CHARMM-style PDB file with segment names, atoms N, HN, CA, C and O in Angstrom:
ATOM      1  N   MET     1       6.568   7.260   2.404  1.00  0.00      PROA
ATOM      2  CA  MET     1       7.377   6.360   3.185  1.00  0.00      PROA
ATOM      3  C   MET     1       8.841   6.741   2.979  1.00  0.00      PROA
ATOM      4  O   MET     1       9.301   6.883   1.846  1.00  0.00      PROA
ATOM      5  N   ASP     2       9.554   6.901   4.068  1.00  0.00      PROA
ATOM      6  HN  ASP     2       9.180   6.786   4.988  1.00  0.00      PROA
ATOM      7  CA  ASP     2      10.951   7.306   3.941  1.00  0.00      PROA
ATOM      8  C   ASP     2      11.871   6.082   3.794  1.00  0.00      PROA
ATOM      9  O   ASP     2      11.431   4.937   3.900  1.00  0.00      PROA
ATOM     10  N   GLN     3      13.144   6.356   3.549  1.00  0.00      PROA
ATOM     11  HN  GLN     3      13.502   7.286   3.463  1.00  0.00      PROA
ATOM     12  CA  GLN     3      14.100   5.281   3.277  1.00  0.00      PROA
ATOM     13  C   GLN     3      14.261   4.344   4.473  1.00  0.00      PROA
ATOM     14  O   GLN     3      14.419   3.135   4.299  1.00  0.00      PROA
ATOM     15  N   TYR     4      14.223   4.892   5.672  1.00  0.00      PROA
ATOM     16  HN  TYR     4      14.095   5.873   5.813  1.00  0.00      PROA
ATOM     17  CA  TYR     4      14.350   4.062   6.872  1.00  0.00      PROA
ATOM     18  C   TYR     4      13.217   3.040   6.951  1.00  0.00      PROA
ATOM     19  O   TYR     4      13.440   1.877   7.286  1.00  0.00      PROA
ATOM     20  N   GLU     5      12.007   3.484   6.640  1.00  0.00      PROA
ATOM     21  HN  GLU     5      11.826   4.429   6.368  1.00  0.00      PROA
ATOM     22  CA  GLU     5      10.864   2.565   6.660  1.00  0.00      PROA
ATOM     23  C   GLU     5      10.987   1.521   5.561  1.00  0.00      PROA
ATOM     24  O   GLU     5      10.641   0.358   5.768  1.00  0.00      PROA
ATOM     25  N   LEU     6      11.473   1.925   4.402  1.00  0.00      PROA
ATOM     26  HN  LEU     6      11.754   2.870   4.234  1.00  0.00      PROA
ATOM     27  CA  LEU     6      11.680   0.964   3.319  1.00  0.00      PROA
ATOM     28  C   LEU     6      12.747  -0.062   3.699  1.00  0.00      PROA
ATOM     29  O   LEU     6      12.628  -1.241   3.364  1.00  0.00      PROA
ATOM     30  N   ASP     7      13.777   0.385   4.391  1.00  0.00      PROA
ATOM     31  HN  ASP     7      13.873   1.343   4.663  1.00  0.00      PROA
ATOM     32  CA  ASP     7      14.813  -0.537   4.862  1.00  0.00      PROA
ATOM     33  C   ASP     7      14.235  -1.533   5.864  1.00  0.00      PROA
ATOM     34  O   ASP     7      14.557  -2.720   5.824  1.00  0.00      PROA
ATOM     35  N   LEU     8      13.382  -1.044   6.761  1.00  0.00      PROA
ATOM     36  HN  LEU     8      13.121  -0.080   6.793  1.00  0.00      PROA
ATOM     37  CA  LEU     8      12.723  -1.946   7.716  1.00  0.00      PROA
ATOM     38  C   LEU     8      11.862  -2.969   6.992  1.00  0.00      PROA
ATOM     39  O   LEU     8      11.865  -4.151   7.337  1.00  0.00      PROA
ATOM     40  N   LEU     9      11.131  -2.514   5.994  1.00  0.00      PROA
ATOM     41  HN  LEU     9      11.129  -1.554   5.713  1.00  0.00      PROA
ATOM     42  CA  LEU     9      10.310  -3.434   5.196  1.00  0.00      PROA
ATOM     43  C   LEU     9      11.167  -4.525   4.577  1.00  0.00      PROA
ATOM     44  O   LEU     9      10.833  -5.708   4.641  1.00  0.00      PROA
ATOM     45  N   GLU    10      12.260  -4.118   3.985  1.00  0.00      PROA
ATOM     46  HN  GLU    10      12.532  -3.157   3.933  1.00  0.00      PROA
ATOM     47  CA  GLU    10      13.155  -5.077   3.342  1.00  0.00      PROA
ATOM     48  C   GLU    10      13.713  -6.069   4.360  1.00  0.00      PROA
ATOM     49  O   GLU    10      13.799  -7.267   4.093  1.00  0.00      PROA
ATOM     50  N   LYS    11      14.085  -5.561   5.515  1.00  0.00      PROA
ATOM     51  HN  LYS    11      14.015  -4.587   5.732  1.00  0.00      PROA
ATOM     52  CA  LYS    11      14.695  -6.393   6.550  1.00  0.00      PROA
ATOM     53  C   LYS    11      13.708  -7.400   7.134  1.00  0.00      PROA
ATOM     54  O   LYS    11      14.043  -8.574   7.287  1.00  0.00      PROA
ATOM     55  N   TYR    12      12.500  -6.956   7.460  1.00  0.00      PROA
ATOM     56  HN  TYR    12      12.227  -6.002   7.336  1.00  0.00      PROA
ATOM     57  CA  TYR    12      11.562  -7.810   8.187  1.00  0.00      PROA
ATOM     58  C   TYR    12      10.556  -8.566   7.315  1.00  0.00      PROA
ATOM     59  O   TYR    12       9.932  -9.517   7.786  1.00  0.00      PROA
ATOM     60  N   SER    13      10.392  -8.167   6.072  1.00  0.00      PROA
ATOM     61  HN  SER    13      10.899  -7.395   5.690  1.00  0.00      PROA
ATOM     62  CA  SER    13       9.398  -8.848   5.243  1.00  0.00      PROA
ATOM     63  C   SER    13       9.777 -10.303   4.947  1.00  0.00      PROA
ATOM     64  O   SER    13       8.909 -11.132   4.677  1.00  0.00      PROA
ATOM     65  N   ALA    14      11.068 -10.604   4.999  1.00  0.00      PROA
ATOM     66  HN  ALA    14      11.774  -9.930   5.219  1.00  0.00      PROA
ATOM     67  CA  ALA    14      11.504 -11.981   4.755  1.00  0.00      PROA
ATOM     68  C   ALA    14      11.072 -12.914   5.881  1.00  0.00      PROA
ATOM     69  O   ALA    14      10.857 -14.106   5.657  1.00  0.00      PROA
ATOM     70  N   THR    15      10.947 -12.374   7.085  1.00  0.00      PROA
ATOM     71  HN  THR    15      11.121 -11.407   7.266  1.00  0.00      PROA
ATOM     72  CA  THR    15      10.593 -13.226   8.225  1.00  0.00      PROA
ATOM     73  C   THR    15       9.170 -12.999   8.730  1.00  0.00      PROA
ATOM     74  O   THR    15       8.677 -13.777   9.546  1.00  0.00      PROA
ATOM     75  N   ASP    16       8.509 -11.955   8.262  1.00  0.00      PROA
ATOM     76  HN  ASP    16       8.910 -11.323   7.599  1.00  0.00      PROA
ATOM     77  CA  ASP    16       7.148 -11.653   8.709  1.00  0.00      PROA
ATOM     78  C   ASP    16       6.190 -11.701   7.522  1.00  0.00      PROA
ATOM     79  O   ASP    16       6.110 -10.743   6.753  1.00  0.00      PROA
ATOM     80  N   PRO    17       5.462 -12.807   7.368  1.00  0.00      PROA
ATOM     81  CA  PRO    17       4.574 -12.942   6.209  1.00  0.00      PROA
ATOM     82  C   PRO    17       3.444 -11.906   6.181  1.00  0.00      PROA
ATOM     83  O   PRO    17       2.994 -11.515   5.104  1.00  0.00      PROA
ATOM     84  N   ASP    18       2.982 -11.459   7.358  1.00  0.00      PROA
ATOM     85  HN  ASP    18       3.348 -11.776   8.233  1.00  0.00      PROA
ATOM     86  CA  ASP    18       1.927 -10.444   7.393  1.00  0.00      PROA
ATOM     87  C   ASP    18       2.436  -9.119   6.839  1.00  0.00      PROA
ATOM     88  O   ASP    18       1.746  -8.451   6.070  1.00  0.00      PROA
ATOM     89  N   LEU    19       3.622  -8.755   7.228  1.00  0.00      PROA
ATOM     90  HN  LEU    19       4.183  -9.298   7.853  1.00  0.00      PROA
ATOM     91  CA  LEU    19       4.228  -7.519   6.740  1.00  0.00      PROA
ATOM     92  C   LEU    19       4.446  -7.605   5.229  1.00  0.00      PROA
ATOM     93  O   LEU    19       4.147  -6.661   4.497  1.00  0.00      PROA
ATOM     94  N   LYS    20       4.955  -8.716   4.781  1.00  0.00      PROA
ATOM     95  HN  LYS    20       5.197  -9.482   5.375  1.00  0.00      PROA
ATOM     96  CA  LYS    20       5.198  -8.913   3.350  1.00  0.00      PROA
ATOM     97  C   LYS    20       3.891  -8.846   2.562  1.00  0.00      PROA
ATOM     98  O   LYS    20       3.839  -8.232   1.497  1.00  0.00      PROA
ATOM     99  N   SER    21       2.848  -9.469   3.076  1.00  0.00      PROA
ATOM    100  HN  SER    21       2.890  -9.968   3.941  1.00  0.00      PROA
ATOM    101  CA  SER    21       1.550  -9.463   2.414  1.00  0.00      PROA
ATOM    102  C   SER    21       0.967  -8.048   2.327  1.00  0.00      PROA
ATOM    103  O   SER    21       0.437  -7.656   1.287  1.00  0.00      PROA
ATOM    104  N   LEU    22       1.066  -7.291   3.408  1.00  0.00      PROA
ATOM    105  HN  LEU    22       1.497  -7.609   4.252  1.00  0.00      PROA
ATOM    106  CA  LEU    22       0.579  -5.912   3.395  1.00  0.00      PROA
ATOM    107  C   LEU    22       1.337  -5.072   2.374  1.00  0.00      PROA
ATOM    108  O   LEU    22       0.739  -4.282   1.643  1.00  0.00      PROA
ATOM    109  N   TRP    23       2.648  -5.246   2.328  1.00  0.00      PROA
ATOM    110  HN  TRP    23       3.133  -5.888   2.921  1.00  0.00      PROA
ATOM    111  CA  TRP    23       3.448  -4.492   1.367  1.00  0.00      PROA
ATOM    112  C   TRP    23       3.055  -4.846  -0.062  1.00  0.00      PROA
ATOM    113  O   TRP    23       2.915  -3.960  -0.905  1.00  0.00      PROA
ATOM    114  N   GLU    24       2.879  -6.127  -0.338  1.00  0.00      PROA
ATOM    115  HN  GLU    24       2.993  -6.847   0.346  1.00  0.00      PROA
ATOM    116  CA  GLU    24       2.474  -6.558  -1.681  1.00  0.00      PROA
ATOM    117  C   GLU    24       1.105  -6.001  -2.046  1.00  0.00      PROA
ATOM    118  O   GLU    24       0.884  -5.587  -3.185  1.00  0.00      PROA
ATOM    119  N   ASP    25       0.184  -5.990  -1.084  1.00  0.00      PROA
ATOM    120  HN  ASP    25       0.363  -6.326  -0.159  1.00  0.00      PROA
ATOM    121  CA  ASP    25      -1.139  -5.417  -1.327  1.00  0.00      PROA
ATOM    122  C   ASP    25      -1.029  -3.925  -1.636  1.00  0.00      PROA
ATOM    123  O   ASP    25      -1.681  -3.422  -2.551  1.00  0.00      PROA
ATOM    124  N   HSD    26      -0.205  -3.230  -0.869  1.00  0.00      PROA
ATOM    125  HN  HSD    26       0.324  -3.638  -0.125  1.00  0.00      PROA
ATOM    126  CA  HSD    26      -0.021  -1.788  -1.088  1.00  0.00      PROA
ATOM    127  C   HSD    26       0.514  -1.511  -2.490  1.00  0.00      PROA
ATOM    128  O   HSD    26       0.029  -0.614  -3.181  1.00  0.00      PROA
ATOM    129  N   VAL    27       1.498  -2.271  -2.898  1.00  0.00      PROA
ATOM    130  HN  VAL    27       1.891  -3.000  -2.337  1.00  0.00      PROA
ATOM    131  CA  VAL    27       2.083  -2.094  -4.228  1.00  0.00      PROA
ATOM    132  C   VAL    27       1.045  -2.385  -5.315  1.00  0.00      PROA
ATOM    133  O   VAL    27       0.958  -1.662  -6.307  1.00  0.00      PROA
ATOM    134  N   LEU    28       0.263  -3.441  -5.124  1.00  0.00      PROA
ATOM    135  HN  LEU    28       0.333  -4.029  -4.318  1.00  0.00      PROA
ATOM    136  CA  LEU    28      -0.774  -3.794  -6.098  1.00  0.00      PROA
ATOM    137  C   LEU    28      -1.812  -2.684  -6.216  1.00  0.00      PROA
ATOM    138  O   LEU    28      -2.157  -2.274  -7.325  1.00  0.00      PROA
ATOM    139  N   TYR    29      -2.311  -2.196  -5.086  1.00  0.00      PROA
ATOM    140  HN  TYR    29      -2.030  -2.529  -4.185  1.00  0.00      PROA
ATOM    141  CA  TYR    29      -3.296  -1.110  -5.118  1.00  0.00      PROA
ATOM    142  C   TYR    29      -2.708   0.136  -5.754  1.00  0.00      PROA
ATOM    143  O   TYR    29      -3.388   0.837  -6.502  1.00  0.00      PROA
ATOM    144  N   SER    30      -1.464   0.408  -5.462  1.00  0.00      PROA
ATOM    145  HN  SER    30      -0.912  -0.163  -4.854  1.00  0.00      PROA
ATOM    146  CA  SER    30      -0.809   1.581  -6.029  1.00  0.00      PROA
ATOM    147  C   SER    30      -0.760   1.500  -7.555  1.00  0.00      PROA
ATOM    148  O   SER    30      -1.046   2.479  -8.244  1.00  0.00      PROA
ATOM    149  N   LYS    31      -0.402   0.344  -8.067  1.00  0.00      PROA
ATOM    150  HN  LYS    31      -0.169  -0.451  -7.507  1.00  0.00      PROA
ATOM    151  CA  LYS    31      -0.354   0.160  -9.523  1.00  0.00      PROA
ATOM    152  C   LYS    31      -1.737   0.301 -10.142  1.00  0.00      PROA
ATOM    153  O   LYS    31      -1.884   0.916 -11.198  1.00  0.00      PROA
ATOM    154  N   GLN    32      -2.748  -0.260  -9.496  1.00  0.00      PROA
ATOM    155  HN  GLN    32      -2.628  -0.759  -8.638  1.00  0.00      PROA
ATOM    156  CA  GLN    32      -4.113  -0.170 -10.017  1.00  0.00      PROA
ATOM    157  C   GLN    32      -4.617   1.270  -9.993  1.00  0.00      PROA
ATOM    158  O   GLN    32      -5.263   1.720 -10.938  1.00  0.00      PROA
ATOM    159  N   VAL    33      -4.320   1.991  -8.912  1.00  0.00      PROA
ATOM    160  HN  VAL    33      -3.795   1.625  -8.144  1.00  0.00      PROA
ATOM    161  CA  VAL    33      -4.723   3.395  -8.813  1.00  0.00      PROA
ATOM    162  C   VAL    33      -4.042   4.201  -9.909  1.00  0.00      PROA
ATOM    163  O   VAL    33      -4.686   5.003 -10.585  1.00  0.00      PROA
ATOM    164  N   ASP    34      -2.740   3.992 -10.087  1.00  0.00      PROA
ATOM    165  HN  ASP    34      -2.217   3.341  -9.538  1.00  0.00      PROA
ATOM    166  CA  ASP    34      -2.003   4.728 -11.116  1.00  0.00      PROA
ATOM    167  C   ASP    34      -2.573   4.465 -12.503  1.00  0.00      PROA
ATOM    168  O   ASP    34      -2.699   5.379 -13.318  1.00  0.00      PROA
ATOM    169  N   LYS    35      -2.911   3.222 -12.760  1.00  0.00      PROA
ATOM    170  HN  LYS    35      -2.808   2.480 -12.098  1.00  0.00      PROA
ATOM    171  CA  LYS    35      -3.444   2.853 -14.074  1.00  0.00      PROA
ATOM    172  C   LYS    35      -4.762   3.577 -14.345  1.00  0.00      PROA
ATOM    173  O   LYS    35      -4.960   4.128 -15.427  1.00  0.00      PROA
ATOM    174  N   LEU    36      -5.657   3.574 -13.362  1.00  0.00      PROA
ATOM    175  HN  LEU    36      -5.496   3.126 -12.483  1.00  0.00      PROA
ATOM    176  CA  LEU    36      -6.945   4.237 -13.553  1.00  0.00      PROA
ATOM    177  C   LEU    36      -6.807   5.761 -13.536  1.00  0.00      PROA
ATOM    178  O   LEU    36      -7.485   6.457 -14.292  1.00  0.00      PROA
ATOM    179  N   ALA    37      -5.942   6.266 -12.687  1.00  0.00      PROA
ATOM    180  HN  ALA    37      -5.391   5.700 -12.074  1.00  0.00      PROA
ATOM    181  CA  ALA    37      -5.799   7.711 -12.541  1.00  0.00      PROA
ATOM    182  C   ALA    37      -5.227   8.371 -13.792  1.00  0.00      PROA
ATOM    183  O   ALA    37      -5.488   9.547 -14.045  1.00  0.00      PROA
ATOM    184  N   THR    38      -4.457   7.632 -14.567  1.00  0.00      PROA
ATOM    185  HN  THR    38      -4.245   6.677 -14.361  1.00  0.00      PROA
ATOM    186  CA  THR    38      -3.831   8.214 -15.752  1.00  0.00      PROA
ATOM    187  C   THR    38      -4.739   8.198 -16.979  1.00  0.00      PROA
ATOM    188  O   THR    38      -4.399   8.772 -18.014  1.00  0.00      PROA
ATOM    189  N   LYS    39      -5.888   7.544 -16.865  1.00  0.00      PROA
ATOM    190  HN  LYS    39      -6.164   7.078 -16.024  1.00  0.00      PROA
ATOM    191  CA  LYS    39      -6.823   7.544 -17.994  1.00  0.00      PROA
ATOM    192  C   LYS    39      -7.378   8.946 -18.194  1.00  0.00      PROA
ATOM    193  O   LYS    39      -7.724   9.627 -17.229  1.00  0.00      PROA
ATOM    194  N   ALA    40      -7.460   9.366 -19.423  1.00  0.00      PROA
ATOM    195  HN  ALA    40      -7.179   8.812 -20.207  1.00  0.00      PROA
ATOM    196  CA  ALA    40      -7.972  10.706 -19.721  1.00  0.00      PROA
ATOM    197  C   ALA    40      -9.459  10.818 -19.363  1.00  0.00      PROA
ATOM    198  O   ALA    40      -9.904  11.836 -18.834  1.00  0.00      PROA
ATOM    199  N   PHE    41     -10.207   9.773 -19.656  1.00  0.00      PROA
ATOM    200  HN  PHE    41      -9.846   8.946 -20.087  1.00  0.00      PROA
ATOM    201  CA  PHE    41     -11.634   9.758 -19.355  1.00  0.00      PROA
ATOM    202  C   PHE    41     -11.971   8.473 -18.624  1.00  0.00      PROA
ATOM    203  O   PHE    41     -11.524   7.391 -19.006  1.00  0.00      PROA
ATOM    204  N   ARG    42     -12.769   8.599 -17.562  1.00  0.00      PROA
ATOM    205  HN  ARG    42     -13.133   9.478 -17.251  1.00  0.00      PROA
ATOM    206  CA  ARG    42     -13.190   7.428 -16.793  1.00  0.00      PROA
ATOM    207  C   ARG    42     -14.701   7.361 -16.762  1.00  0.00      PROA
ATOM    208  O   ARG    42     -15.383   8.381 -16.655  1.00  0.00      PROA
ATOM    209  N   THR    43     -15.212   6.151 -16.857  1.00  0.00      PROA
ATOM    210  HN  THR    43     -14.658   5.323 -16.944  1.00  0.00      PROA
ATOM    211  CA  THR    43     -16.652   5.948 -16.723  1.00  0.00      PROA
ATOM    212  C   THR    43     -17.026   6.120 -15.253  1.00  0.00      PROA
ATOM    213  O   THR    43     -16.152   6.091 -14.387  1.00  0.00      PROA
ATOM    214  N   PRO    44     -18.309   6.296 -14.962  1.00  0.00      PROA
ATOM    215  CA  PRO    44     -18.722   6.375 -13.559  1.00  0.00      PROA
ATOM    216  C   PRO    44     -18.313   5.135 -12.751  1.00  0.00      PROA
ATOM    217  O   PRO    44     -17.969   5.247 -11.574  1.00  0.00      PROA
ATOM    218  N   THR    45     -18.350   3.983 -13.369  1.00  0.00      PROA
ATOM    219  HN  THR    45     -18.629   3.892 -14.325  1.00  0.00      PROA
ATOM    220  CA  THR    45     -17.929   2.754 -12.695  1.00  0.00      PROA
ATOM    221  C   THR    45     -16.433   2.802 -12.388  1.00  0.00      PROA
ATOM    222  O   THR    45     -16.005   2.400 -11.307  1.00  0.00      PROA
ATOM    223  N   GLU    46     -15.644   3.292 -13.335  1.00  0.00      PROA
ATOM    224  HN  GLU    46     -15.992   3.619 -14.213  1.00  0.00      PROA
ATOM    225  CA  GLU    46     -14.205   3.416 -13.107  1.00  0.00      PROA
ATOM    226  C   GLU    46     -13.907   4.449 -12.019  1.00  0.00      PROA
ATOM    227  O   GLU    46     -12.978   4.268 -11.231  1.00  0.00      PROA
ATOM    228  N   GLU    47     -14.679   5.516 -11.972  1.00  0.00      PROA
ATOM    229  HN  GLU    47     -15.434   5.663 -12.612  1.00  0.00      PROA
ATOM    230  CA  GLU    47     -14.514   6.519 -10.915  1.00  0.00      PROA
ATOM    231  C   GLU    47     -14.766   5.891  -9.549  1.00  0.00      PROA
ATOM    232  O   GLU    47     -14.014   6.115  -8.600  1.00  0.00      PROA
ATOM    233  N   GLN    48     -15.830   5.104  -9.465  1.00  0.00      PROA
ATOM    234  HN  GLN    48     -16.440   4.922 -10.236  1.00  0.00      PROA
ATOM    235  CA  GLN    48     -16.162   4.432  -8.205  1.00  0.00      PROA
ATOM    236  C   GLN    48     -15.062   3.430  -7.830  1.00  0.00      PROA
ATOM    237  O   GLN    48     -14.668   3.341  -6.668  1.00  0.00      PROA
ATOM    238  N   THR    49     -14.581   2.690  -8.806  1.00  0.00      PROA
ATOM    239  HN  THR    49     -14.901   2.762  -9.750  1.00  0.00      PROA
ATOM    240  CA  THR    49     -13.507   1.734  -8.574  1.00  0.00      PROA
ATOM    241  C   THR    49     -12.247   2.448  -8.089  1.00  0.00      PROA
ATOM    242  O   THR    49     -11.573   1.974  -7.174  1.00  0.00      PROA
ATOM    243  N   LEU    50     -11.934   3.580  -8.701  1.00  0.00      PROA
ATOM    244  HN  LEU    50     -12.481   3.965  -9.444  1.00  0.00      PROA
ATOM    245  CA  LEU    50     -10.762   4.355  -8.310  1.00  0.00      PROA
ATOM    246  C   LEU    50     -10.880   4.819  -6.856  1.00  0.00      PROA
ATOM    247  O   LEU    50      -9.916   4.731  -6.096  1.00  0.00      PROA
ATOM    248  N   LYS    51     -12.041   5.305  -6.475  1.00  0.00      PROA
ATOM    249  HN  LYS    51     -12.825   5.377  -7.092  1.00  0.00      PROA
ATOM    250  CA  LYS    51     -12.254   5.737  -5.092  1.00  0.00      PROA
ATOM    251  C   LYS    51     -12.079   4.577  -4.123  1.00  0.00      PROA
ATOM    252  O   LYS    51     -11.459   4.727  -3.071  1.00  0.00      PROA
ATOM    253  N   GLN    52     -12.628   3.416  -4.482  1.00  0.00      PROA
ATOM    254  HN  GLN    52     -13.131   3.293  -5.337  1.00  0.00      PROA
ATOM    255  CA  GLN    52     -12.521   2.239  -3.624  1.00  0.00      PROA
ATOM    256  C   GLN    52     -11.068   1.775  -3.504  1.00  0.00      PROA
ATOM    257  O   GLN    52     -10.613   1.427  -2.414  1.00  0.00      PROA
ATOM    258  N   LEU    53     -10.352   1.770  -4.611  1.00  0.00      PROA
ATOM    259  HN  LEU    53     -10.722   2.052  -5.496  1.00  0.00      PROA
ATOM    260  CA  LEU    53      -8.941   1.368  -4.589  1.00  0.00      PROA
ATOM    261  C   LEU    53      -8.101   2.305  -3.733  1.00  0.00      PROA
ATOM    262  O   LEU    53      -7.224   1.860  -2.992  1.00  0.00      PROA
ATOM    263  N   LYS    54      -8.368   3.598  -3.837  1.00  0.00      PROA
ATOM    264  HN  LYS    54      -9.080   3.959  -4.439  1.00  0.00      PROA
ATOM    265  CA  LYS    54      -7.635   4.566  -3.016  1.00  0.00      PROA
ATOM    266  C   LYS    54      -7.905   4.332  -1.533  1.00  0.00      PROA
ATOM    267  O   LYS    54      -7.006   4.434  -0.698  1.00  0.00      PROA
ATOM    268  N   LYS    55      -9.150   4.021  -1.226  1.00  0.00      PROA
ATOM    269  HN  LYS    55      -9.880   3.938  -1.904  1.00  0.00      PROA
ATOM    270  CA  LYS    55      -9.518   3.756   0.169  1.00  0.00      PROA
ATOM    271  C   LYS    55      -8.813   2.497   0.684  1.00  0.00      PROA
ATOM    272  O   LYS    55      -8.284   2.488   1.796  1.00  0.00      PROA
ATOM    273  N   GLN    56      -8.808   1.441  -0.128  1.00  0.00      PROA
ATOM    274  HN  GLN    56      -9.238   1.449  -1.031  1.00  0.00      PROA
ATOM    275  CA  GLN    56      -8.149   0.197   0.258  1.00  0.00      PROA
ATOM    276  C   GLN    56      -6.642   0.412   0.416  1.00  0.00      PROA
ATOM    277  O   GLN    56      -6.030  -0.100   1.353  1.00  0.00      PROA
ATOM    278  N   LYS    57      -6.057   1.165  -0.498  1.00  0.00      PROA
ATOM    279  HN  LYS    57      -6.554   1.581  -1.259  1.00  0.00      PROA
ATOM    280  CA  LYS    57      -4.627   1.443  -0.437  1.00  0.00      PROA
ATOM    281  C   LYS    57      -4.286   2.186   0.854  1.00  0.00      PROA
ATOM    282  O   LYS    57      -3.285   1.879   1.502  1.00  0.00      PROA
ATOM    283  N   LEU    58      -5.106   3.150   1.224  1.00  0.00      PROA
ATOM    284  HN  LEU    58      -5.919   3.399   0.697  1.00  0.00      PROA
ATOM    285  CA  LEU    58      -4.872   3.906   2.449  1.00  0.00      PROA
ATOM    286  C   LEU    58      -5.013   3.025   3.685  1.00  0.00      PROA
ATOM    287  O   LEU    58      -4.225   3.139   4.624  1.00  0.00      PROA
ATOM    288  N   GLU    59      -6.006   2.152   3.688  1.00  0.00      PROA
ATOM    289  HN  GLU    59      -6.646   2.059   2.926  1.00  0.00      PROA
ATOM    290  CA  GLU    59      -6.189   1.242   4.826  1.00  0.00      PROA
ATOM    291  C   GLU    59      -4.982   0.317   4.988  1.00  0.00      PROA
ATOM    292  O   GLU    59      -4.512   0.088   6.103  1.00  0.00      PROA
ATOM    293  N   VAL    60      -4.493  -0.205   3.881  1.00  0.00      PROA
ATOM    294  HN  VAL    60      -4.875  -0.019   2.976  1.00  0.00      PROA
ATOM    295  CA  VAL    60      -3.334  -1.099   3.927  1.00  0.00      PROA
ATOM    296  C   VAL    60      -2.096  -0.322   4.379  1.00  0.00      PROA
ATOM    297  O   VAL    60      -1.301  -0.827   5.171  1.00  0.00      PROA
ATOM    298  N   LYS    61      -1.934   0.892   3.882  1.00  0.00      PROA
ATOM    299  HN  LYS    61      -2.580   1.302   3.238  1.00  0.00      PROA
ATOM    300  CA  LYS    61      -0.767   1.686   4.276  1.00  0.00      PROA
ATOM    301  C   LYS    61      -0.826   2.013   5.774  1.00  0.00      PROA
ATOM    302  O   LYS    61       0.203   2.013   6.450  1.00  0.00      PROA
ATOM    303  N   THR    62      -2.010   2.286   6.282  1.00  0.00      PROA
ATOM    304  HN  THR    62      -2.845   2.285   5.733  1.00  0.00      PROA
ATOM    305  CA  THR    62      -2.161   2.553   7.709  1.00  0.00      PROA
ATOM    306  C   THR    62      -1.741   1.346   8.530  1.00  0.00      PROA
ATOM    307  O   THR    62      -1.020   1.487   9.518  1.00  0.00      PROA
ATOM    308  N   GLN    63      -2.182   0.168   8.132  1.00  0.00      PROA
ATOM    309  HN  GLN    63      -2.767   0.053   7.330  1.00  0.00      PROA
ATOM    310  CA  GLN    63      -1.795  -1.059   8.837  1.00  0.00      PROA
ATOM    311  C   GLN    63      -0.292  -1.283   8.734  1.00  0.00      PROA
ATOM    312  O   GLN    63       0.359  -1.665   9.707  1.00  0.00      PROA
ATOM    313  N   LEU    64       0.236  -1.045   7.573  1.00  0.00      PROA
ATOM    314  HN  LEU    64      -0.292  -0.735   6.783  1.00  0.00      PROA
ATOM    315  CA  LEU    64       1.671  -1.215   7.329  1.00  0.00      PROA
ATOM    316  C   LEU    64       2.483  -0.266   8.213  1.00  0.00      PROA
ATOM    317  O   LEU    64       3.477  -0.674   8.814  1.00  0.00      PROA
ATOM    318  N   MET    65       2.066   0.978   8.290  1.00  0.00      PROA
ATOM    319  HN  MET    65       1.258   1.309   7.802  1.00  0.00      PROA
ATOM    320  CA  MET    65       2.784   1.956   9.103  1.00  0.00      PROA
ATOM    321  C   MET    65       2.692   1.612  10.593  1.00  0.00      PROA
ATOM    322  O   MET    65       3.645   1.837  11.339  1.00  0.00      PROA
ATOM    323  N   GLU    66       1.564   1.075  11.024  1.00  0.00      PROA
ATOM    324  HN  GLU    66       0.790   0.893  10.418  1.00  0.00      PROA
ATOM    325  CA  GLU    66       1.428   0.650  12.418  1.00  0.00      PROA
ATOM    326  C   GLU    66       2.416  -0.479  12.734  1.00  0.00      PROA
ATOM    327  O   GLU    66       3.051  -0.483  13.789  1.00  0.00      PROA
ATOM    328  N   MET    67       2.536  -1.427  11.814  1.00  0.00      PROA
ATOM    329  HN  MET    67       2.020  -1.424  10.957  1.00  0.00      PROA
ATOM    330  CA  MET    67       3.485  -2.524  12.005  1.00  0.00      PROA
ATOM    331  C   MET    67       4.921  -1.992  12.025  1.00  0.00      PROA
ATOM    332  O   MET    67       5.731  -2.414  12.850  1.00  0.00      PROA
ATOM    333  N   LEU    68       5.227  -1.076  11.127  1.00  0.00      PROA
ATOM    334  HN  LEU    68       4.569  -0.733  10.456  1.00  0.00      PROA
ATOM    335  CA  LEU    68       6.580  -0.517  11.086  1.00  0.00      PROA
ATOM    336  C   LEU    68       6.874   0.297  12.341  1.00  0.00      PROA
ATOM    337  O   LEU    68       8.000   0.274  12.839  1.00  0.00      PROA
ATOM    338  N   ASP    69       5.899   1.002  12.851  1.00  0.00      PROA
ATOM    339  HN  ASP    69       4.984   1.020  12.448  1.00  0.00      PROA
ATOM    340  CA  ASP    69       6.094   1.760  14.101  1.00  0.00      PROA
ATOM    341  C   ASP    69       6.432   0.822  15.260  1.00  0.00      PROA
ATOM    342  O   ASP    69       7.285   1.130  16.092  1.00  0.00      PROA
ATOM    343  N   ARG    70       5.759  -0.318  15.303  1.00  0.00      PROA
ATOM    344  HN  ARG    70       5.066  -0.568  14.626  1.00  0.00      PROA
ATOM    345  CA  ARG    70       6.081  -1.304  16.349  1.00  0.00      PROA
ATOM    346  C   ARG    70       7.502  -1.844  16.173  1.00  0.00      PROA
ATOM    347  O   ARG    70       8.219  -2.050  17.152  1.00  0.00      PROA
ATOM    348  N   LEU    71       7.897  -2.069  14.938  1.00  0.00      PROA
ATOM    349  HN  LEU    71       7.314  -1.901  14.143  1.00  0.00      PROA
ATOM    350  CA  LEU    71       9.248  -2.582  14.670  1.00  0.00      PROA
ATOM    351  C   LEU    71      10.316  -1.541  15.026  1.00  0.00      PROA
ATOM    352  O   LEU    71      11.406  -1.903  15.470  1.00  0.00      PROA
ATOM    353  N   LYS    72      10.018  -0.283  14.837  1.00  0.00      PROA
ATOM    354  HN  LYS    72       9.132   0.010  14.476  1.00  0.00      PROA
ATOM    355  CA  LYS    72      10.967   0.779  15.160  1.00  0.00      PROA
ATOM    356  C   LYS    72      11.277   0.816  16.649  1.00  0.00      PROA
ATOM    357  O   LYS    72      12.391   1.160  17.045  1.00  0.00      PROA
ATOM    358  N   THR    73      10.298   0.463  17.475  1.00  0.00      PROA
ATOM    359  HN  THR    73       9.393   0.183  17.153  1.00  0.00      PROA
ATOM    360  CA  THR    73      10.490   0.540  18.921  1.00  0.00      PROA
ATOM    361  C   THR    73      11.157  -0.686  19.484  1.00  0.00      PROA
ATOM    362  O   THR    73      11.519  -0.705  20.660  1.00  0.00      PROA
ATOM    363  N   GLN    74      11.329  -1.707  18.676  1.00  0.00      PROA
ATOM    364  HN  GLN    74      11.035  -1.691  17.721  1.00  0.00      PROA
ATOM    365  CA  GLN    74      11.976  -2.946  19.167  1.00  0.00      PROA
ATOM    366  C   GLN    74      13.475  -2.819  19.162  1.00  0.00      PROA
ATOM    367  OT1 GLN    74      14.175  -3.758  19.540  1.00  0.00      PROA
TER     368      GLN     74
END
């Protein structure tokens, strides 16, 4: 995400609860992924959890980018 998109997030998240919620979800998933990814050894369950978290993070980022693209055209 570039600085312009981050600026848009900052500007519109105060008035758009959906945008704010997506951003918070993205940040949460990112922290969880980082925490699991930095472990030296992961159990099979942790590996599965990591894959699921990455998938959820990507889905949220896709939705977030779609919203930001709409805001850019306004």
